[in-house]
C-alpha positions as CSV (number, residue, x, y, z in Angstrom):
1,M,142.5,136.0,138.5
2,E,141.3,138.3,135.4
3,M,142.7,136.0,132.9
4,G,141.2,132.9,134.7
5,S,138.1,134.2,134.6
6,Q,138.1,135.5,131.4
7,M,139.6,132.2,130.0
8,G,136.2,130.8,132.1
9,K,133.8,133.1,130.3
10,I,135.3,131.7,126.5
11,L,135.4,128.2,127.4
12,A,131.7,128.3,128.8
13,R,130.6,130.3,125.6
14,G,132.3,127.7,123.5
15,K,130.5,124.9,125.1
16,V,126.9,126.5,124.6
17,E,128.0,127.4,120.7
18,R,128.9,123.8,120.7
19,Q,125.3,122.5,122.2
20,D,122.9,124.7,120.0
21,L,125.6,123.3,117.1
22,Q,124.5,120.0,118.6
23,R,120.2,120.8,118.9
24,K,120.6,122.3,115.2
25,N,121.9,119.3,114.4
26,L,119.7,117.0,115.7
27,H,116.6,119.4,114.5
28,K,118.1,119.1,110.9
29,F,118.1,115.3,111.7
30,C,114.3,114.9,112.8
31,S,113.2,116.9,110.5
32,R,115.1,114.5,107.9
33,L,113.7,111.6,109.8
34,K,110.2,113.7,109.3
35,K,110.2,113.1,105.4
36,L,110.5,109.2,105.3
37,P,108.1,107.9,103.3
38,E,105.1,105.8,106.3
39,N,106.6,102.6,105.1
40,A,110.3,103.0,104.8
41,K,112.4,100.0,107.0
42,C,115.3,101.2,109.2
43,L,118.3,98.3,108.1
44,M,121.3,97.1,110.6
45,N,124.1,97.6,108.8
46,C,124.7,93.5,108.8
47,E,121.1,93.6,106.7
48,A,122.4,97.0,104.2
49,A,125.9,94.7,104.0
50,Q,123.8,91.4,103.0
51,I,121.8,93.5,100.4
52,L,124.4,95.6,99.2
53,Q,126.7,92.4,98.5
54,G,124.0,90.8,96.5
55,I,123.8,93.7,94.1
56,Q,127.8,93.4,94.0
57,D,127.8,89.5,93.1
58,H,125.0,90.8,90.1
59,M,127.4,93.9,89.2
60,V,128.5,91.9,85.6
61,L,124.7,91.5,84.7
62,L,123.6,94.9,86.1
63,S,126.2,96.7,84.1
64,K,124.8,95.5,80.8
65,D,121.7,96.8,81.5
66,P,121.8,100.4,80.1
67,T,118.6,101.1,81.9
68,I,120.2,100.7,85.6
69,K,122.6,102.8,86.6
70,I,124.4,102.1,89.9
71,P,125.8,105.7,91.7
72,S,129.2,106.1,92.6
73,S,129.2,106.5,96.4
74,F,127.5,102.4,95.8
75,D,131.6,100.9,96.6
76,R,131.7,103.7,99.8
77,A,127.8,102.4,101.3
78,L,129.2,98.8,101.0
79,Q,132.5,99.6,102.5
80,Y,130.6,101.1,105.2
81,A,128.2,98.7,105.8
82,N,130.9,96.0,105.8
83,T,132.8,97.8,108.1
84,G,130.4,98.4,110.8
85,N,129.4,94.9,110.6
86,F,129.1,92.9,113.4
87,Y,127.2,89.8,112.3
88,T,127.4,87.3,109.4
89,D,123.6,86.2,109.8
90,P,121.4,89.5,109.5
91,Q,118.0,87.2,110.0
92,S,119.3,85.3,113.1
93,V,120.1,89.6,114.9
94,R,116.6,90.4,113.2
95,Q,115.1,87.8,114.8
96,V,116.9,88.2,118.4
97,L,116.0,91.6,118.4
98,E,112.4,92.0,117.0
99,S,111.9,90.4,120.7
100,L,112.2,94.0,122.0
101,K,109.4,95.2,120.2
102,K,107.0,93.9,122.4
103,Q,108.3,96.6,125.1
104,D,108.0,99.5,122.3
105,V,111.9,99.1,121.6
106,S,111.3,101.2,118.2
107,D,113.0,100.1,115.0
108,G,115.8,102.6,115.5
109,E,116.9,101.8,118.6
110,I,117.0,98.1,117.3
111,C,119.1,99.2,115.0
112,V,121.5,101.3,117.3
113,I,122.0,98.2,119.0
114,A,123.2,96.4,116.2
115,N,125.3,98.5,114.6
116,T,127.0,99.6,117.9
117,G,127.3,96.0,118.9
118,I,127.4,97.3,122.8
119,D,127.4,94.3,125.0
120,T,125.5,96.1,127.7
121,T,122.4,97.3,128.9
122,E,124.1,99.9,131.1
123,K,125.7,101.4,127.2
124,A,122.6,100.7,125.5
125,F,120.8,103.0,128.6
126,A,123.4,105.1,128.2
127,L,123.7,105.8,124.5
128,M,120.0,106.0,124.0
129,P,118.4,108.2,126.2
130,S,114.7,106.8,124.7
131,L,115.6,103.4,126.3
132,K,116.7,104.5,129.5
133,A,112.6,105.6,130.1
134,K,111.9,102.5,129.8
135,Q,114.4,100.9,131.6
136,I,111.6,98.9,134.1
137,K,110.5,97.2,130.8
138,V,113.0,96.0,128.9
139,I,116.0,95.8,130.9
140,E,115.5,91.5,131.1
141,P,114.5,91.2,127.7
142,L,117.4,93.7,126.4
143,S,119.8,91.6,128.4
144,A,119.0,88.2,127.3
145,A,118.9,89.8,123.9
146,L,122.1,91.2,123.9
147,T,123.7,87.6,125.1
148,E,122.3,86.0,122.0
149,L,124.0,88.9,120.0
150,T,127.5,88.2,122.1
151,K,127.2,84.6,120.8
152,L,126.0,85.4,117.1
153,K,128.9,88.2,117.2
154,E,131.6,85.2,118.8
155,S,130.1,82.7,115.9
156,T,130.8,85.5,113.5
157,I,134.5,85.8,115.1
158,V,135.0,82.0,114.8
159,L,133.8,81.5,111.0
160,D,136.3,84.6,110.2
């Protein structure tokens, strides 16, 4: 009985320590987010992939210019953007999701929706508590947007 009690205390302490670490990481993220310039824009993976691919396509010309230095992390960034990319037409995705701004959905929330490829409002509310607070206002437009995104995702699969 004593052993189980001690194990419970250890597990509880580990859970508290993990929660503290998560809070610290969230605090670090929020403080970095506050340092972003006022005009900074969140990009969806499909937008980032398109921009980085454009740079990649011009890499031969860019490499001839000694004033342009391509960071060594460029290839990893392109790979990451392509890995998390569910769509081939960023403009269509942006157009579908921009309609959610009328319901006070933030750029960050819009990017999370696109980057995770979620397909139900339940998943969206579970993933983003900030959306759940606006649930009554956003549920119908969000559902319509997710339906459109599913169509865009399916057309991407057919094209591949």
